[in-house]
C-alpha positions as CSV (number, residue, x, y, z in Angstrom):
1,X,-0.2,0.2,0.1
2,X,1.1,3.9,-0.2
3,X,-0.4,6.4,1.1
4,X,-0.7,10.7,-0.6
5,X,-1.8,13.4,1.0
6,X,-5.2,14.0,-0.3
7,X,-5.8,18.1,-0.9
8,X,-9.4,18.3,-2.2
9,X,-12.5,16.5,-3.1
10,X,-14.9,17.1,-5.5
11,X,-18.1,14.9,-5.9
12,X,-20.8,14.8,-8.3
13,X,-24.3,14.7,-7.5
14,X,-28.1,14.9,-8.9
15,X,-26.3,17.3,-11.6
16,X,-24.4,19.3,-9.2
17,X,-20.4,19.6,-8.3
18,X,-19.9,19.4,-4.4
19,X,-17.0,20.4,-2.8
20,X,-16.0,20.0,0.5
21,X,-13.0,22.3,1.8
22,X,-10.4,19.7,4.0
23,X,-9.2,20.4,6.8
24,X,-6.9,17.4,6.4
25,X,-7.1,14.3,4.5
26,X,-4.9,11.3,3.5
27,X,-5.7,8.8,0.5
28,X,-4.2,5.0,0.6
29,X,-4.1,3.2,-2.9
30,X,-4.0,-0.7,-1.7
31,X,-2.4,-1.9,-5.0
32,X,-5.1,-4.6,-5.4
33,X,-6.8,-5.9,-8.2
34,X,-10.0,-4.1,-7.7
35,X,-7.7,-0.9,-7.9
36,X,-9.1,0.5,-5.1
37,X,-8.1,3.1,-3.2
38,X,-9.1,4.2,0.6
39,X,-10.0,8.0,1.3
40,X,-9.8,9.7,4.6
41,X,-11.6,13.6,5.2
42,X,-11.2,15.5,8.1
43,X,-13.7,18.7,7.4
44,X,-16.2,21.0,9.0
45,X,-18.9,18.9,11.2
46,X,-21.4,21.2,9.0
47,X,-21.4,18.3,5.8
48,X,-22.5,15.4,8.6
49,X,-26.2,15.4,7.1
50,X,-25.0,14.9,3.3
51,X,-22.4,12.1,4.2
52,X,-24.5,10.6,6.2
53,X,-27.1,9.9,3.7
54,X,-25.0,9.1,1.5
55,X,-23.4,6.6,4.2
56,X,-27.3,5.1,4.8
57,X,-28.1,4.9,0.6
58,X,-24.8,3.5,0.1
59,X,-24.7,5.4,-3.5
60,X,-22.4,5.3,-5.3
61,X,-20.5,8.6,-6.3
62,X,-18.0,10.5,-9.1
63,X,-15.6,12.3,-7.7
64,X,-12.4,14.3,-8.8
65,X,-9.4,14.4,-5.8
66,X,-5.7,16.2,-5.9
67,X,-3.2,14.2,-4.2
68,X,0.0,15.5,-3.4
69,X,0.6,18.2,-5.5
70,X,-2.4,21.2,-5.9
71,X,-0.8,21.3,-9.8
72,X,-1.6,18.1,-10.2
73,X,-4.7,16.7,-12.4
74,X,-7.5,15.4,-10.7
75,X,-8.4,12.5,-10.6
76,X,-11.5,10.3,-10.8
77,X,-13.1,7.6,-8.6
78,X,-16.3,6.0,-7.8
79,X,-16.6,6.3,-4.3
80,X,-18.9,4.7,-1.6
81,X,-19.3,6.4,2.0
82,X,-17.9,3.5,4.7
83,X,-17.8,5.5,7.5
84,X,-18.9,9.0,9.0
85,X,-16.9,9.8,13.1
86,X,-17.4,13.0,14.7
87,X,-15.0,14.7,16.3
88,X,-15.0,17.6,17.8
89,X,-15.9,20.5,15.4
90,X,-15.7,18.3,12.5
91,X,-16.3,14.6,10.8
92,X,-13.6,12.4,10.0
93,X,-14.9,10.8,6.5
94,X,-14.0,7.4,5.1
95,X,-14.8,6.8,1.5
96,X,-12.8,3.8,-0.6
97,X,-13.9,3.6,-4.5
98,X,-11.6,2.5,-7.5
99,X,-9.6,5.2,-9.7
100,X,-11.2,5.0,-13.1
101,X,-9.3,4.9,-16.0
102,X,-9.7,8.0,-18.2
103,X,-7.5,11.3,-17.1
104,X,-9.3,14.3,-17.9
105,X,-6.6,16.6,-19.2
106,X,-7.0,19.1,-17.7
107,X,-4.2,21.3,-18.7
108,X,-5.3,20.6,-22.4
109,X,-8.9,21.2,-21.8
110,X,-7.7,24.9,-20.2
111,X,-6.5,25.8,-22.6
112,X,-8.7,25.5,-25.0
113,X,-11.1,27.2,-22.9
114,X,-8.1,30.4,-22.0
115,X,-8.3,30.2,-26.3
116,X,-12.3,30.1,-26.6
117,X,-12.1,33.2,-24.0
118,X,-9.1,35.2,-26.2
119,X,-6.7,35.4,-24.1
120,X,-3.1,36.0,-25.3
121,X,0.4,36.1,-24.6
122,X,0.9,37.4,-20.8
123,X,-2.4,36.9,-19.6
124,X,-3.1,33.4,-21.2
125,X,0.6,32.5,-19.1
126,X,-0.8,34.0,-15.6
127,X,-4.4,32.8,-16.2
128,X,-2.8,29.3,-16.9
129,X,-0.7,29.2,-14.1
130,X,-3.2,30.4,-11.8
131,X,-5.6,27.9,-13.1
132,X,-3.4,25.1,-12.8
133,X,-2.6,25.5,-9.5
134,X,-6.2,26.2,-8.1
135,X,-8.2,23.7,-10.6
136,X,-11.4,25.1,-11.2
137,X,-14.1,23.5,-13.1
138,X,-13.8,23.6,-16.6
139,X,-17.1,25.2,-18.6
140,X,-17.0,22.1,-20.3
141,X,-17.6,20.1,-16.8
142,X,-19.9,22.1,-15.8
143,X,-22.5,22.0,-18.8
144,X,-21.6,18.2,-18.3
145,X,-23.5,17.8,-15.1
146,X,-26.0,20.8,-16.4
147,X,-29.6,18.8,-16.6
148,X,-30.5,18.8,-20.4
């Protein structure tokens, strides 16, 4: 097994993208034939009802996680909630699921978006660097989540 720092996680739910700011997080690659990963998020207790609901339903969700470095491309997962434990003003959420095979090619799609916005030169380079670090959701991904 290998463990890594979990920097951020976002979930797709009913056509929306849900992000819960992490106080801390860890992700573990179980290195098995099922390609299973374990994620533990330490987040604000305000999110407890949502994760309790997912725990009770057993629903499997699409998620994107940034691991180790903010500049890393988000990795796609199919996750289910396995435990929600209250710790003071926070909760620990344990999730488990496989890594999706397809990478989103975030950098290429971001560049396409910046070109479409008409950015050029230093403006484009500055925005590209900032967005690669902060990883805002791309317009193409927001459009995929919009109800048709």
